[in-house]
C-alpha positions in Angstrom: 0.0 0.0 0.0 1.4 3.4 -1.0 0.0 6.7 0.4 0.9 10.2 -0.6 0.2 13.1 1.8 0.4 16.3 -0.3 0.9 20.0 0.4 1.2 19.8 4.2 3.3 21.9 6.6 5.5 19.4 8.3 6.5 20.1 11.9 9.0 18.1 13.8 11.0 18.9 17.0 13.5 20.7 14.9 12.0 21.5 11.5 9.1 23.5 9.9 8.7 23.2 6.1 6.2 22.4 3.4 6.6 19.1 1.5 4.9 15.8 0.5 5.3 12.5 2.3 5.4 9.2 0.4 4.4 6.2 2.6 5.1 2.7 1.5 3.7 -0.1 3.8 4.1 0.9 7.4 7.0 3.4 7.0 7.8 6.7 5.4 9.6 6.1 2.1 10.5 9.6 1.2 9.8 13.3 1.8 10.0 15.9 -0.9 8.0 17.6 -3.7 6.9 16.6 -7.1 6.8 12.8 -6.6 6.1 11.1 -9.9 4.2 8.2 -8.4 0.7 6.9 -8.6 -0.2 6.3 -5.0 -3.0 4.1 -4.0 -4.3 6.7 -1.6 -3.7 10.5 -1.7 -4.5 12.9 1.1 -4.5 16.6 0.5 -3.1 18.4 3.6 -3.3 21.9 2.2 -3.6 24.4 5.0 -2.9 21.7 7.6 -0.1 21.0 10.0 1.5 17.5 9.8 2.9 16.2 13.0 4.4 12.8 14.1 1.9 10.7 16.0 1.7 11.6 19.6 3.2 9.4 22.3 1.7 9.3 25.7 4.1 7.6 28.1 1.9 7.6 31.1 -1.5 5.9 31.0 -3.4 3.4 33.2 -5.8 1.2 31.2 -8.0 -1.4 32.7 -6.0 -1.0 35.9 -7.1 -2.4 39.3 -7.0 0.3 41.9 -8.7 1.2 45.2 -11.2 -1.7 44.9 -12.2 -1.0 41.2 -10.8 -0.8 37.7 -10.1 2.2 35.5 -13.0 2.5 33.1 -11.0 2.6 29.8 -9.8 -0.8 28.8 -7.1 -1.3 26.2 -9.6 -1.1 23.3 -11.5 2.0 24.3 -8.4 3.7 25.6 -6.2 3.3 22.6 -9.2 4.2 20.3 -9.8 7.4 22.2 -6.0 8.1 22.0 -6.1 7.8 18.2 -9.1 10.2 18.0 -6.9 12.7 19.8 -3.8 12.2 17.7 -1.9 9.8 20.0 -0.7 6.7 18.2 1.4 5.2 20.9 0.9 4.8 24.7 3.0 3.3 27.5 1.0 1.7 30.3 2.2 0.7 33.8 2.2 -2.8 35.0 1.8 -3.0 38.8 3.6 -5.8 40.6 1.7 -7.3 43.5 3.7 -7.4 46.6 4.9 -11.0 47.2 4.6 -11.9 43.5 7.1 -11.9 40.7 7.5 -9.2 38.0 6.8 -11.9 35.3 3.5 -12.8 36.9 2.5 -9.1 36.7 3.5 -8.9 33.1 1.5 -12.0 32.3 -1.6 -10.5 34.1 -1.4 -7.2 32.2 -0.8 -8.9 28.8 -3.9 -11.0 29.5 -5.9 -7.7 29.4 -4.0 -5.9 26.6 -2.9 -8.4 24.0 -5.3 -8.6 21.1 -7.4 -5.7 22.5 -5.6 -2.6 21.3 -6.2 -0.6 18.2 -3.1 1.6 18.6 0.5 0.8 19.5 1.4 0.2 23.1 4.2 -0.8 25.4 4.8 -1.1 29.2 6.7 0.2 32.1 7.2 -2.2 35.1 6.2 -0.8 38.5 8.3 -2.5 41.2 6.5 -2.6 44.5 8.5 -5.3 46.2 12.2 -5.3 45.5 14.0 -8.3 46.7 16.6 -10.9 45.4 14.0 -12.6 43.2 12.8 -9.3 41.7 16.4 -8.3 41.2 17.1 -11.4 39.2 14.2 -10.6 36.8 15.4 -7.1 35.7 17.9 -8.3 33.1 15.4 -10.6 31.4 12.7 -8.0 31.3 15.1 -5.6 29.5 16.7 -8.1 27.1 13.8 -10.4 26.3 10.7 -8.4 26.9 11.9 -5.0 25.8 10.8 -3.3 29.1 13.6 -1.0 30.1 11.8 1.4 32.4 10.9 0.6 36.0 8.6 2.7 38.1 8.8 3.2 41.8 6.3 4.8 44.2 7.4 7.0 47.1 3.8 7.2 48.2 0.7 4.9 48.6 2.0 3.6 51.9 1.1 0.0 52.5 0.2 -0.7 48.9 2.7 0.4 46.3 5.3 2.4 48.2 8.9 1.2 48.5 11.5 2.5 51.0 14.8 4.2 50.2 16.7 0.9 50.8 14.7 -0.8 48.1 15.0 2.2 45.8 18.8 2.2 46.0 19.0 -1.5 45.4 16.7 -1.3 42.4 18.6 1.7 41.0 21.9 -0.1 41.2 20.5 -3.1 39.3 18.6 -1.1 36.7 21.7 1.0 36.0 23.8 -2.2 35.6 21.3 -3.6 33.1 21.0 -0.3 31.1 17.5 0.7 32.2 15.7 3.8 33.6 13.9 4.4 36.9 10.5 6.3 36.8 9.2 7.6 40.1 6.0 8.8 41.6 7.8 11.4 43.8 5.7 12.4 46.8 6.4 11.8 50.5 4.2 8.9 51.4 4.8 9.0 55.2 3.8 12.7 55.4 0.8 12.2 53.2 -0.3 9.2 55.2 -0.1 11.3 58.4 -2.1 14.2 56.9 -4.8 12.0 55.5 -5.3 10.4 59.0 -5.2 13.8 60.7 -7.9 15.3 58.4 -10.1 12.2 58.6 -9.9 12.3 62.4 -11.0 15.9 62.4 -14.0 15.1 60.2 -12.5 17.0 57.2 -13.7 14.6 54.4 -14.4 16.7 51.3 -12.3 16.5 48.2 -10.5 19.7 49.2 -8.7 17.7 51.9 -7.3 15.4 49.3 -5.4 18.4 48.0 -4.5 19.6 51.5 -3.2 16.2 52.4 -0.6 16.5 49.7 0.9 20.0 50.0 3.7 21.1 47.7 6.4 20.2 50.3 5.5 16.5 50.0 6.4 16.6 46.3 9.4 18.9 46.5 11.0 16.8 49.3 10.5 13.5 47.5 11.7 14.9 44.1 14.9 16.2 45.7 15.5 12.9 47.6 14.9 10.9 44.4 17.4 13.1 42.5 19.9 12.6 45.3 19.5 8.8 45.2 19.8 8.8 41.4 22.9 10.9 41.6 24.5 8.6 44.2 23.8 5.4 42.2 24.3 7.0 38.7 21.0 5.6 37.5 19.0 7.6 34.9 15.9 9.0 36.6 12.5 10.2 35.3 10.0 11.9 37.5 6.4 11.3 36.4 3.6 13.8 36.6 5.6 16.6 38.3 3.2 19.4 39.3 4.7 22.2 41.2 7.4 24.9 41.6 9.0 23.3 44.6 9.5 20.0 42.8 10.9 21.6 39.7 13.3 23.6 41.7 14.6 20.4 43.2 15.4 19.2 39.7 16.8 22.7 38.8 19.1 22.3 41.8 20.3 18.9 40.6 21.5 20.5 37.3 24.0 22.5 39.4 26.0 19.3 40.0 25.7 18.5 36.2 23.0 15.9 36.9 20.3 15.2 34.3 16.8 14.2 35.7 14.1 13.7 33.1 10.8 15.4 34.0 7.3 14.7 32.8 4.3 16.9 33.6 0.7 16.3 32.5 -1.7 18.5 30.5 -4.0 19.0 33.5 -1.3 20.5 35.7 -0.6 23.1 33.0 -4.2 24.4 32.7 -6.3 23.4 35.8 -5.9 24.5 39.4 -6.9 23.4 42.9 -9.9 25.8 43.1 -11.8 22.9 41.4 -11.7 20.9 44.7 -14.0 23.4 46.3 -16.7 22.7 43.7 -19.6 20.4 44.6 -18.3 17.9 42.0 -14.7 18.3 43.1 -14.2 14.5 43.2 -13.9 14.6 39.4 -10.5 16.1 39.7 -9.1 14.0 42.5 -5.8 12.6 41.3 -2.3 12.2 42.8 -0.5 14.4 42.9 -3.4 16.9 43.1 -3.9 20.0 41.0 -1.9 22.9 42.2 -1.9 26.7 42.0 -1.7 29.1 39.1 1.9 30.0 40.1 2.8 26.3 39.5 1.3 26.5 36.0 3.5 29.4 35.2 6.5 27.5 36.5 5.7 24.4 34.4 5.3 26.3 31.1 8.6 28.1 31.8 10.2 24.7 32.6 9.1 23.4 29.2 10.7 26.3 27.5 13.8 26.0 29.6 14.3 22.3 28.8 13.7 21.3 32.4 10.4 19.6 31.6 10.9 17.2 28.7 7.5 15.5 28.4 3.8 16.4 28.6 1.7 13.2 29.2 -1.7 12.6 30.8 -1.6 10.0 33.6 -4.9 8.9 32.0 -6.7 6.9 34.6 -10.5 7.4 34.2 -13.3 6.4 36.5 -17.0 6.7 36.0 -18.9 9.2 38.3 -20.4 6.2 40.1 -16.9 5.0 40.9 -15.8 8.4 42.1 -18.8 8.4 44.4 -17.1 5.6 46.4 -15.6 8.5 48.3 -18.6 10.8 48.6 -18.3 10.7 52.4 -14.5 10.3 52.6 -12.0 11.9 50.2 -9.5 9.1 50.9 -11.8 6.6 49.2 -12.2 8.5 45.9 -10.4 6.5 43.2 -7.6 8.7 42.0 -7.5 9.5 38.3 -8.3 11.9 35.5 -9.4 11.3 31.9 -7.3 13.1 29.3 -5.9 10.6 26.7 -8.0 12.0 23.9 -7.6 15.7 24.9 -3.9 16.0 25.4 -2.7 17.0 21.9 -5.5 19.4 21.2 -5.4 21.1 24.6 -1.6 21.4 24.4 -1.8 23.0 21.0 -4.7 25.4 22.0 -3.3 26.4 25.4 0.3 26.3 24.5 1.0 27.0 20.8 -2.1 29.1 20.0 -1.7 31.2 23.1 2.0 31.8 22.4 3.4 29.9 25.4 5.4 27.3 23.4 6.5 27.0 19.8 5.3 24.5 17.3 8.7 22.7 17.5 8.5 22.6 21.3 5.0 21.2 21.0 6.2 18.2 18.9 9.2 17.8 21.1 7.3 17.3 24.4 4.3 15.4 23.0 6.0 13.1 20.5 9.8 13.2 20.1 11.1 13.3 23.7 9.0 10.4 24.8 10.3 8.4 21.9 13.9 9.3 22.7 13.7 8.7 26.4 12.0 5.3 26.1 14.1 4.0 23.2 11.8 4.3 20.2 13.4 7.1 18.3 13.7 7.5 15.3 11.3 4.7 14.6 8.7 6.8 16.3 8.4 10.4 17.4 9.5 12.1 14.2 8.7 12.4 10.5 11.7 11.1 8.6 12.5 8.6 5.9 12.5 5.1 7.4 10.4 6.1 10.5 7.0 4.5 11.2 4.3 6.3 9.3 2.5 7.5 12.5 1.2 10.9 11.3 -1.4 13.4 12.5 -2.9 15.9 10.1 -4.1 18.9 12.1 -6.2 21.9 11.4 -4.7 24.7 13.4 -7.7 27.0 13.0 -10.7 24.9 13.7 -12.5 25.9 16.8 -14.6 23.4 18.8 -15.6 22.5 22.4 -14.7 19.5 24.5 -17.5 17.5 26.0 -18.4 14.1 27.4 -21.1 14.0 24.8 -18.6 13.8 22.0 -15.5 12.3 23.4 -14.6 8.6 22.8 -13.1 7.8 26.3 -15.2 5.4 28.3 -16.0 7.8 31.0 -19.3 9.7 31.6 -17.9 13.1 32.3 -15.1 15.4 31.0 -12.6 17.3 33.1 -12.8 19.9 30.4 -16.6 20.1 29.8 -17.4 23.1 27.5 -13.7 24.0 27.2 -13.4 26.0 23.9 -10.2 25.2 22.0 -8.5 26.1 18.7 -7.0 23.3 16.7 -8.5 20.0 15.7 -7.1 16.5 14.8 -8.5 15.7 11.4 -6.7 12.6 10.1 -4.5 10.0 11.9 -2.3 7.4 10.2 -1.0 4.5 12.3 1.9 2.8 10.7 0.8 3.8 7.2 -2.9 3.0 7.6 -5.5 5.7 7.9 -6.9 5.1 11.4 -9.0 8.3 11.9 -10.4 10.4 9.1 -12.9 13.2 9.5 -13.2 12.0 13.1 -14.4 8.6 12.1 -12.6 5.3 12.8 -11.4 3.8 9.6 -10.1 0.4 10.7 -12.0 -0.5 14.0 -11.4 -4.1 13.4 -7.6 -3.8 13.2 -6.2 -5.2 16.5 -2.5 -4.9 17.1 
């Protein structure tokens, strides 16, 4: 199958030019003008931007959590991602304490394999580091292609590991050529504050936010950077939200240390005032939304190169599931739906409003995730030989976000009525048109 995309304005992390793209099979064959070929399919991209497919390296699909499961499974989640211009996601496997990493991988594959309509991969979350776990790291990297290992410095008694385990895991992951991801918040302090607020009868969603003050994230981010510096292990902080945490990373650069940082679209545009609304449970996530001054810091951090990735931490729950905590904030399932909205919101709030450039947009939404997690240049860019994961985007179309029109399996939107500029029009996944005119083209195609 040959496809020719004509007359588009191609944007990568470094380039901005007009050209045609010739696709053969699953890959980009050539980029130029005046191709003398008769393609089986032609797409006219006049007046449109042409991006690499988005990569969201932080999603939770069909995930068991707090007595329930996230409401998007692998089919609905990857479909919604495609509608939003994201062609590749990386999900998190959660090891059960006392069990092996391999058993966790088998469990997650039982839900994912044969059920996805987009490309996907995994991180491995290590919740019980011991000699058995240590012996599995090499095989996961060399045989399974899982090279990133997540740790939790919070969720005490469930997912959290201590610093002793963290150092041991870092040393082994460094030895095997991997990367450590971290949920960096101080679990002991959060646990104390949750108990304190509950004992005082302070049970509304606002106290979810007040149980995780900025210091809990700043302290843990600095401690993680120190441990990574000591062990020499590459480190990546997921969903960083605030000025204090980013300053901990900024301080690490003074000793010539590189710590990768991911933020999420919600932390760039939403704030903690939402927790005071009657339906504040919709925005309960961890870490919580912060203040407007933190939004300013994160946008600046993107432009300064301190924040490399904008992801989603997509972990949706139906309103009925959120109501599990109607009388106690600590029982509200933590998570936010955004897998379909990320690319359009980041363009509208970032590029359209002049906060970031087009090149920076592609860098943080597509290219850096591919580079950090070992997929570049196969993914994350538009170049000869790369996978033909391509988004054709109308930079001028105005529309509104709503649960009535989104494709995520969740009955509300965290951005209901949000007016945005910029619309995903066509999505190609490895050379095949997956989305065109906001309709699924190959719903039967399972990867």
